[in-house]
C-alpha angles and dihedrals in degrees: 000000000000103000092183090058092044091051091048092053095044117105122245094252093052090047088056091050092050091050090048091051090049089053090050090054092049091050094049092048091047091052091047095050092046093050093044091053092047095048091048092052091047092052092048093049092047092053089055095042102047100068093043093050093044092050091050091053092047088054089048088238105145096173090055091049091052091048090053090053090051091047093059106040091157092066115096090208091051090050095053100038094039095053092044094048092046090053096053100031094100090053093051091063091059111071090204092057099041093098091053089047091059093052091044091050092052090054092044092053091051091048094049091047090055092050092047092047091055089050097047094046093059110122094021090100090057092053091049092047094049093047092050101041107032094081091051092048089052090047090053090055091048093049094050091045092053091047089052091050094050091046088054090049091052093049096048098034090227123148129254091271090067093058100033091097090054091050091050090050090051092052090058088073090064091049091052090048091055091047088055095044104045097060090043091055092046092048092047092053092045095052092043088058090047091051091051089054092048093050091048089054090050093049091050094046092047091050090049092054092048090050089051091053092049092048091047092051092047091052092050092050092048090048089052092052096253133119120263113260121222115218137195111292096030 
């Protein structure tokens, strides 16, 4: 196949469609590379953050836990747990407000997860749109190319053999559309699965921190001679 000859014989509209499909491919790959790099950094930061944060909570050292969250800002778990713990830390020091702190922390974790989800899902819409529309954009180019070929056949009175090359050139637009769409669909499904894993990690980590607060409060009440209080979410 002589692509230079094909490009030379392609109409202006089809050239625009091919260029547009090429831009769609570049956009989808750019989004994929950016998200892959970010997710990799987040996973690496979380692996370093988790043991430090857990050890600080086991030692009942809230300032150290907050410092660990500040030390690993690239971790999605550090972002959610750090902000939530920072919000309720003053309440945890007051035994009378510890119950309210647990409820407040649950809501804070949920709120931070929603904000993080909106951030991490950026670009996913582009991948979904490209994967869904690129084949149809290519099909549009093919349809117009075939119409152009048959119009030329009608004007010249030539047979199908004379325009078969034009029809073949038009079909290339559909092929390019599929080449743009298939990787976008794969990448969208891949990153959707990665996001599900990240949110599962967040849910587990948030539940662990809430459990730590409940256990801490129960121990303080037992040490003070009272009965452990069960709070919402137990």
